[in-house]
TILO-709337 format. One record per residue (C-alpha): residue number from 1; x, y, z; residue in three letters. Coordinates in nm, 4 decimals. Example, Ala and Ser with C-alpha at 12.3 -4.5 7.8 and 13.67 -1.06 7.14 Angstrom:
# residues 2
   seq          X          Y          Z   type
     1     1.2300    -0.4500     0.7800    ala
     2     1.3670    -0.1060     0.7140    ser
***
This chain:
# residues 87
   seq          X          Y          Z   type
     1    15.0464    -2.7633    11.1602    unk
     2    14.8397    -3.0982    11.1385    unk
     3    14.5255    -2.8840    10.9854    unk
     4    14.7974    -2.7101    10.7509    unk
     5    14.8979    -3.0508    10.5769    unk
     6    14.6436    -3.2934    10.6741    unk
     7    14.3062    -3.0937    10.5634    unk
     8    14.4198    -3.0250    10.1845    unk
     9    14.5309    -3.4168    10.1382    unk
    10    14.2014    -3.5181    10.3139    unk
    11    14.0003    -3.2897    10.0800    unk
    12    14.2012    -3.3917     9.7615    unk
    13    14.1348    -3.7597     9.8460    unk
    14    13.7488    -3.7321     9.9304    unk
    15    13.7003    -3.5661     9.6097    unk
    16    13.8655    -3.8147     9.4011    unk
    17    13.6868    -4.0896     9.5748    unk
    18    13.3489    -3.9053     9.5387    unk
    19    13.4042    -3.8124     9.1797    unk
    20    13.4751    -4.2083     9.0667    unk
    21    13.1821    -4.3317     9.2712    unk
    22    12.9362    -4.3565     8.9835    unk
    23    13.1621    -4.4668     8.7094    unk
    24    13.2909    -4.8012     8.6199    unk
    25    13.5496    -4.9446     8.4132    unk
    26    13.3386    -5.1893     8.2207    unk
    27    12.9571    -5.1308     8.2518    unk
    28    12.7327    -5.4407     8.2639    unk
    29    12.5032    -5.5214     7.9371    unk
    30    12.1438    -5.5587     8.0208    unk
    31    12.0687    -5.9439     7.8748    unk
    32    11.7408    -5.7629     7.6877    unk
    33    11.9645    -5.5311     7.4758    unk
    34    11.9404    -5.5808     7.1060    unk
    35    12.2734    -5.6801     6.9224    unk
    36    12.4627    -5.4164     6.7260    unk
    37    12.4216    -5.4149     6.3383    unk
    38    12.7692    -5.5234     6.2684    unk
    39    12.8368    -5.7642     5.9877    unk
    40    13.1608    -5.9519     6.0156    unk
    41    13.3249    -5.9408     5.6649    unk
    42    13.6245    -6.1845     5.5522    unk
    43    13.8683    -6.1665     5.2839    unk
    44    13.7776    -6.4732     5.0931    unk
    45    13.9991    -6.4134     4.8132    unk
    46    14.2754    -6.2391     4.9817    unk
    47    14.4202    -5.8786     4.9172    unk
    48    14.4533    -5.7649     4.5984    unk
    49    14.1606    -6.0016     4.4440    unk
    50    13.7834    -5.9967     4.4490    unk
    51    13.4856    -6.2053     4.3377    unk
    52    13.3363    -6.1736     3.9991    unk
    53    12.9777    -6.2621     3.9396    unk
    54    13.0216    -6.6376     3.9112    unk
    55    13.1766    -6.6134     4.2685    unk
    56    13.5587    -6.6887     4.1351    unk
    57    13.8431    -6.5027     4.2681    unk
    58    13.9728    -6.2728     4.0189    unk
    59    14.2682    -6.0137     4.0553    unk
    60    14.1989    -5.6475     4.0790    unk
    61    14.2954    -5.4582     3.7577    unk
    62    14.2243    -5.1227     3.6041    unk
    63    13.9557    -5.1481     3.3250    unk
    64    14.0910    -5.0631     2.9864    unk
    65    13.8407    -4.9207     2.7429    unk
    66    13.7939    -5.1325     2.4351    unk
    67    13.9634    -4.9906     2.1159    unk
    68    13.7085    -4.8568     1.8861    unk
    69    13.6612    -5.0919     1.5938    unk
    70    13.6614    -4.9136     1.2335    unk
    71    13.5220    -5.0331     0.9265    unk
    72    13.7744    -5.0907     0.6391    unk
    73    13.6417    -5.0178     0.2869    unk
    74    13.7005    -5.2862     0.0014    unk
    75    14.0489    -5.3147    -0.1123    unk
    76    14.2472    -5.4260    -0.4186    unk
    77    14.4670    -5.7176    -0.3748    unk
    78    14.5703    -6.0368    -0.5795    unk
    79    14.4190    -5.9143    -0.9006    unk
    80    14.0618    -5.8394    -0.7383    unk
    81    13.8823    -5.6675    -0.5166    unk
    82    13.8052    -5.8065    -0.1566    unk
    83    13.4984    -5.6982     0.0806    unk
    84    13.5632    -5.4630     0.3619    unk
    85    13.5921    -5.6017     0.7328    unk
    86    13.5899    -5.4723     1.0723    unk
    87    13.9234    -5.4339     1.2383    unk
***
């Protein structure tokens, strides 16, 4: 009866101990290891803001296209012709 219960428990415990012998929770790093190429980035302006070309913080916004300018021809007003203009 001792072999009926003791042998499977001893076998399971031995398997668990031997399977974890080569692993470590936190492996030690070699002192000669090169540092990882990770760059720390900070939120200098904060969320919703970015830096422009002059290093000023400006809000994020959609870029709206400029309205097309049209040439208006000469027009008659105040009893004489006026020159055209861009508008």
